[in-house]
C-alpha positions in Angstrom: 0.0 0.0 0.0 1.2 3.5 -0.9 2.2 5.5 2.2 3.0 9.2 1.7 4.5 9.5 5.2 7.3 7.0 4.2 7.9 9.1 1.1 8.5 12.2 3.1 11.4 10.5 4.8 12.8 9.9 1.3 12.8 13.6 0.6 9.6 14.0 -1.3 6.6 12.2 -2.8 7.8 9.4 -5.0 6.0 6.6 -6.8 6.9 3.2 -5.3 8.1 1.9 -8.6 10.7 4.7 -8.8 12.4 3.2 -5.7 12.8 -0.2 -7.3 16.3 -1.3 -7.8 15.5 -3.1 -11.1 13.1 -2.1 -13.8 10.1 -4.3 -14.3 8.5 -5.1 -17.6 5.1 -6.6 -18.5 5.0 -10.3 -19.2 1.9 -12.4 -19.9 2.5 -16.1 -19.7 1.0 -19.0 -17.9 3.0 -21.1 -15.5 2.1 -24.8 -15.5 2.4 -27.1 -12.5 3.8 -24.7 -9.9 4.9 -26.0 -6.5 4.1 -24.0 -3.4 6.4 -24.6 -0.4 5.4 -23.4 3.1 6.8 -24.7 6.4 8.6 -27.6 4.6 5.4 -28.8 3.1 5.1 -28.9 -0.7 1.9 -28.7 -2.8 2.2 -29.1 -6.5 -0.8 -27.9 -8.6 -1.2 -30.6 -11.3 -4.8 -29.9 -12.4 -6.1 -27.5 -15.0 -8.2 -25.7 -12.3 -5.1 -24.0 -10.8 -4.2 -20.9 -12.8 -0.9 -19.0 -12.4 0.2 -16.2 -14.7 3.2 -13.9 -14.8 2.2 -10.2 -14.7 5.7 -8.6 -14.8 9.3 -9.4 -14.3 12.6 -7.8 -13.4 16.2 -9.1 -13.0 15.5 -9.6 -9.3 11.9 -10.7 -9.1 8.5 -11.5 -10.5 4.8 -10.6 -10.0 2.2 -13.3 -10.5 -1.6 -13.6 -10.3 -3.4 -16.8 -9.5 -6.8 -18.2 -8.6 -5.2 -19.8 -5.5 -3.8 -18.2 -2.4 0.0 -17.9 -2.2 1.1 -17.0 1.4 3.6 -14.3 2.2 7.0 -15.8 3.1 6.3 -19.0 1.1 8.3 -20.2 -1.8 7.0 -20.8 -5.3 8.9 -23.2 -7.6 8.2 -23.8 -11.3 9.8 -24.3 -14.7 10.0 -20.9 -16.5 10.3 -20.5 -20.3 11.2 -17.1 -21.6 10.6 -16.8 -25.3 12.6 -19.5 -27.3 14.9 -20.4 -24.4 15.1 -23.8 -22.8 12.8 -23.8 -19.7 14.7 -23.5 -16.4 13.6 -24.1 -12.8 13.1 -21.0 -10.6 12.5 -20.6 -6.9 10.8 -17.4 -5.8 10.5 -16.2 -2.2 7.1 -14.5 -1.9 7.5 -11.1 -0.2 4.0 -9.6 -0.6 0.5 -10.7 -1.5 -2.8 -9.0 -2.0 -6.3 -9.8 -3.4 -7.4 -7.7 -6.4 -10.6 -8.2 -8.5 -11.1 -11.7 -7.1 -7.6 -12.9 -8.0 -4.5 -13.3 -5.8 -1.5 -11.2 -6.7 1.9 -12.0 -5.3 5.4 -10.5 -5.7 8.6 -12.2 -4.9 12.4 -12.3 -5.5 14.3 -14.9 -7.4 16.5 -17.2 -5.2 19.8 -18.7 -6.5 19.5 -18.2 -10.2 22.4 -19.5 -12.3 24.3 -16.8 -14.3 22.9 -18.1 -17.6 19.3 -17.8 -16.3 20.0 -14.3 -15.0 21.2 -13.4 -18.5 18.0 -14.8 -20.1 15.9 -12.6 -17.8 18.1 -9.6 -18.2 18.0 -9.9 -22.0 14.2 -10.2 -21.9 13.8 -7.1 -19.6 16.2 -5.1 -21.8 14.3 -6.1 -25.0 10.9 -5.1 -23.6 11.8 -2.0 -21.5 10.2 0.5 -23.9 7.0 -1.5 -24.7 
């Protein structure tokens, strides 16, 4: 939630996105068969009723929307395919969640990506910055 009092401490009113370390770009792709990890328990969504989509992405993190609850401080694991690249496994630590228009929205940071995977994400972000 936007808090103007916090922004006063930063020396003026700033949009939250302006304080982000890495630029985010829109991305619209479905994630199939995600695994949710919370308190050492894993739940993999194997049915077609579970929907998970990427909203946007940066070099450091990702925003997703789903029809199932993704708790704050949980981990989300899935195979991620960016354009024509070979899919790779990602692990995302969820740092915020909210409900919007009947869907769950969650944001998280990537955990332990390999350098090649970071380059794939960086290239995608750079390619789509001005779109």
